[in-house]
C-alpha positions as CSV (number, residue, x, y, z in Angstrom):
1,X,89.7,11.0,-18.1
2,X,88.7,9.0,-21.1
3,X,86.1,6.1,-20.0
4,X,86.3,2.5,-21.5
5,X,83.5,0.4,-22.3
6,X,84.7,-3.6,-22.7
7,X,81.9,-5.1,-24.6
8,X,81.7,-8.9,-24.7
9,X,81.4,-10.1,-28.2
10,X,79.6,-13.4,-28.9
11,X,80.0,-13.9,-32.8
12,X,80.4,-11.4,-35.5
13,X,77.2,-11.6,-36.7
14,X,76.1,-10.3,-33.3
15,X,77.7,-7.0,-33.3
16,X,77.5,-3.9,-31.2
17,X,75.4,-2.2,-33.9
18,X,74.8,1.4,-33.4
19,X,76.7,1.1,-29.8
20,X,80.1,1.6,-31.4
21,X,79.0,4.9,-32.7
22,X,77.4,6.1,-29.9
23,X,80.5,5.4,-27.6
24,X,82.8,6.7,-30.1
25,X,81.4,10.1,-30.4
26,X,80.8,10.4,-27.0
27,X,84.4,10.0,-26.6
28,X,84.9,6.8,-25.2
29,X,87.2,4.2,-25.7
30,X,85.7,0.6,-27.0
31,X,87.0,-2.7,-26.3
32,X,86.2,-5.8,-27.7
33,X,86.4,-9.1,-25.6
34,X,85.5,-12.0,-27.8
35,X,84.0,-14.0,-24.7
36,X,84.5,-17.6,-27.0
37,X,88.2,-17.2,-27.7
38,X,89.8,-14.8,-25.2
39,X,90.7,-15.9,-21.6
40,X,88.2,-14.6,-19.5
41,X,89.3,-15.6,-16.6
42,X,92.8,-12.9,-17.6
43,X,90.1,-10.2,-17.5
44,X,89.8,-7.6,-14.4
45,X,85.5,-7.9,-13.7
46,X,85.8,-4.3,-11.8
47,X,88.3,-2.8,-14.6
48,X,86.4,-0.9,-17.3
49,X,83.7,2.0,-16.5
50,X,81.1,-0.2,-18.3
51,X,80.9,-4.2,-19.1
52,X,78.4,-4.5,-22.0
53,X,77.9,-7.9,-22.8
54,X,76.4,-8.4,-26.3
55,X,73.5,-11.0,-28.0
56,X,74.2,-14.5,-29.5
57,X,72.5,-17.1,-31.2
58,X,73.6,-19.4,-28.2
59,X,71.3,-20.5,-25.3
60,X,72.8,-19.5,-21.6
61,X,72.0,-23.3,-20.9
62,X,74.8,-24.4,-23.5
63,X,77.7,-23.9,-21.4
64,X,78.2,-27.7,-21.5
65,X,79.1,-27.2,-25.2
66,X,80.9,-23.8,-24.3
67,X,82.3,-23.6,-21.2
68,X,83.1,-19.7,-21.8
69,X,79.6,-19.3,-20.9
70,X,80.1,-20.3,-17.3
71,X,83.3,-18.0,-17.8
72,X,81.3,-15.6,-18.8
73,X,78.6,-15.8,-16.5
74,X,81.0,-15.8,-13.5
75,X,82.7,-12.3,-14.7
76,X,79.2,-11.3,-14.4
77,X,78.4,-12.0,-10.9
78,X,81.2,-10.4,-9.7
79,X,81.0,-7.4,-11.5
80,X,77.2,-7.0,-10.5
81,X,78.2,-7.9,-6.6
82,X,80.7,-5.2,-6.7
83,X,77.8,-2.8,-8.1
84,X,79.7,-2.0,-11.1
85,X,77.8,-0.8,-14.1
86,X,76.8,-3.3,-16.4
87,X,74.3,-3.2,-19.6
88,X,73.1,-6.9,-21.1
89,X,71.1,-7.1,-24.4
90,X,69.4,-10.2,-25.6
91,X,71.7,-13.1,-24.5
92,X,73.5,-10.8,-22.1
93,X,70.6,-9.8,-20.2
94,X,69.9,-13.8,-20.2
95,X,73.6,-14.4,-19.0
96,X,72.7,-11.6,-16.1
97,X,69.8,-13.3,-15.3
98,X,71.6,-16.4,-14.5
99,X,74.4,-14.7,-12.9
100,X,72.0,-13.6,-10.4
101,X,70.7,-17.1,-9.8
102,X,67.5,-17.0,-12.5
103,X,66.4,-20.1,-14.8
104,X,67.0,-19.4,-18.2
105,X,64.8,-21.3,-20.7
106,X,62.9,-21.7,-24.0
107,X,60.0,-19.6,-24.6
108,X,56.8,-20.8,-25.8
109,X,57.0,-19.1,-29.1
110,X,60.1,-17.0,-30.8
111,X,60.0,-13.3,-30.7
112,X,61.2,-11.8,-34.0
113,X,59.9,-8.5,-35.5
114,X,59.4,-5.1,-34.6
115,X,57.2,-4.7,-31.5
116,X,56.3,-2.5,-29.3
117,X,57.4,-2.3,-25.4
118,X,55.1,-2.1,-22.5
119,X,56.6,0.0,-19.8
120,X,56.2,-1.3,-16.3
121,X,57.2,-0.5,-12.6
122,X,59.6,2.0,-12.9
123,X,59.9,2.0,-16.9
124,X,58.0,5.5,-17.3
125,X,59.9,7.3,-14.8
126,X,63.8,6.5,-15.8
127,X,65.7,6.0,-18.7
128,X,63.8,3.4,-20.6
129,X,60.9,6.3,-21.2
130,X,62.4,7.0,-24.3
131,X,61.8,3.8,-25.8
132,X,58.2,4.0,-24.6
133,X,55.4,3.0,-27.4
134,X,54.8,6.9,-28.1
135,X,58.3,7.5,-28.7
136,X,59.5,4.1,-30.3
137,X,56.4,2.5,-31.7
138,X,58.3,-0.6,-31.5
139,X,61.7,-2.1,-31.4
140,X,63.4,-5.2,-32.5
141,X,63.1,-8.7,-30.9
142,X,65.3,-11.7,-32.0
143,X,65.0,-14.3,-29.4
144,X,63.9,-17.6,-28.5
145,X,64.8,-18.0,-25.0
146,X,63.4,-16.0,-21.9
147,X,64.1,-16.0,-17.9
148,X,62.5,-15.8,-14.7
149,X,62.9,-12.2,-13.0
150,X,65.9,-12.3,-10.8
151,X,65.4,-11.7,-7.1
152,X,66.3,-8.2,-6.0
153,X,65.4,-6.6,-9.7
154,X,63.1,-4.6,-11.0
155,X,60.9,-5.3,-14.0
156,X,60.6,-2.4,-16.6
157,X,59.1,-3.6,-19.6
158,X,57.5,-6.5,-21.2
159,X,55.7,-7.0,-24.1
160,X,52.9,-9.3,-25.9
161,X,54.9,-12.7,-25.9
162,X,57.6,-12.2,-23.6
163,X,57.3,-11.0,-19.8
164,X,60.3,-9.8,-18.8
165,X,61.7,-7.5,-21.7
166,X,63.9,-5.4,-19.4
167,X,64.9,-4.9,-15.7
168,X,67.6,-3.3,-13.6
169,X,69.4,-3.3,-10.0
170,X,69.6,0.3,-8.9
171,X,70.9,2.5,-11.5
172,X,74.4,0.4,-11.9
173,X,72.4,-2.8,-14.0
174,X,70.3,-2.6,-17.1
175,X,68.9,-6.0,-18.8
176,X,67.4,-5.5,-22.0
177,X,65.9,-8.6,-24.1
178,X,64.9,-6.7,-27.1
179,X,67.9,-5.3,-29.4
180,X,67.5,-1.6,-29.7
181,X,71.4,-1.8,-30.9
182,X,70.6,-2.9,-34.3
183,X,71.3,-1.1,-37.8
184,X,69.7,-1.9,-40.7
185,X,72.7,-3.6,-42.1
186,X,72.9,-5.8,-38.9
187,X,69.3,-6.5,-39.2
188,X,69.9,-7.7,-42.7
189,X,72.7,-10.3,-41.9
190,X,70.8,-11.7,-39.4
191,X,67.9,-11.9,-42.1
192,X,70.8,-14.2,-44.6
193,X,71.7,-16.3,-41.4
194,X,67.8,-16.8,-40.4
195,X,65.8,-20.5,-40.4
196,X,62.3,-19.3,-41.1
197,X,60.2,-21.7,-42.4
198,X,59.7,-22.0,-46.0
199,X,56.1,-21.1,-46.6
200,X,56.4,-18.1,-44.2
201,X,60.3,-17.4,-45.4
202,X,59.2,-14.5,-48.0
203,X,56.7,-12.5,-46.3
204,X,58.7,-12.6,-42.8
205,X,61.6,-11.5,-44.6
206,X,59.9,-8.9,-46.5
207,X,58.1,-7.2,-43.2
208,X,61.1,-7.5,-41.2
209,X,62.6,-5.2,-44.0
210,X,59.9,-2.8,-44.3
211,X,59.4,-2.5,-40.5
212,X,63.2,-1.5,-40.0
213,X,63.3,1.4,-42.6
214,X,60.1,2.6,-40.5
215,X,61.4,1.7,-37.0
216,X,64.8,1.4,-37.0
217,X,65.6,5.3,-37.1
218,X,63.4,6.5,-34.4
219,X,64.9,3.5,-32.1
220,X,68.3,4.4,-32.3
221,X,67.9,8.4,-31.8
222,X,65.4,7.4,-28.5
223,X,68.0,4.7,-27.2
224,X,70.9,7.2,-27.8
225,X,68.6,9.4,-25.3
226,X,68.1,5.9,-22.8
227,X,71.8,5.8,-23.0
228,X,72.2,9.4,-22.0
229,X,70.0,9.2,-19.2
230,X,71.0,5.7,-17.6
231,X,74.9,6.4,-18.0
232,X,74.5,9.7,-16.5
233,X,72.7,8.1,-13.4
234,X,75.1,4.8,-13.5
235,X,78.0,7.3,-13.3
236,X,76.4,8.7,-10.0
237,X,75.9,5.6,-8.4
């Protein structure tokens, strides 16, 4: 039977990147929900085999301005409570943390660029081992917010600037603060939309482009292995 992944997308600039070809090649049906426009209350939170909330330039605490955030958090909370597989990326991971009762807030310093992960807890023996520094020397980070580790979850990775880069609950929930899905095209779209300071803009853009050429392909290969591993575990959960 064909499996279905329901991708919760928040803007055109924050797309699925390498996730779309991964799932298509694996024979999954890919469904998109435009979270800011579709009626999230009409969606069965348990129906798809996997729900995958993506990134966004918004913050979880923007819900007074964007009510869909509360509706999406409620959808994720119902699915997580039922033990159904959820994979969150960046804003998606922050939404998951919020759905589990944790605070999401502005980090002391934005983390933008290619930096290594430090695996913690069960990280070195679980699916994220494929993204360890020896496997993927750096991964893409692009976020200004962070969150407290939700109760009942296990921290899997940190970075120099962010204590919570990945966490899990059992085999059915994986939340990633970083961006393993990016492609050169999506990174370029973010650079076009970036707001670096005038004096650092050229250097930051050129450095990120150079690092994308150096690290993206290897990260993508390792992330697909991570997905193979995690989805296999989630399917047995």
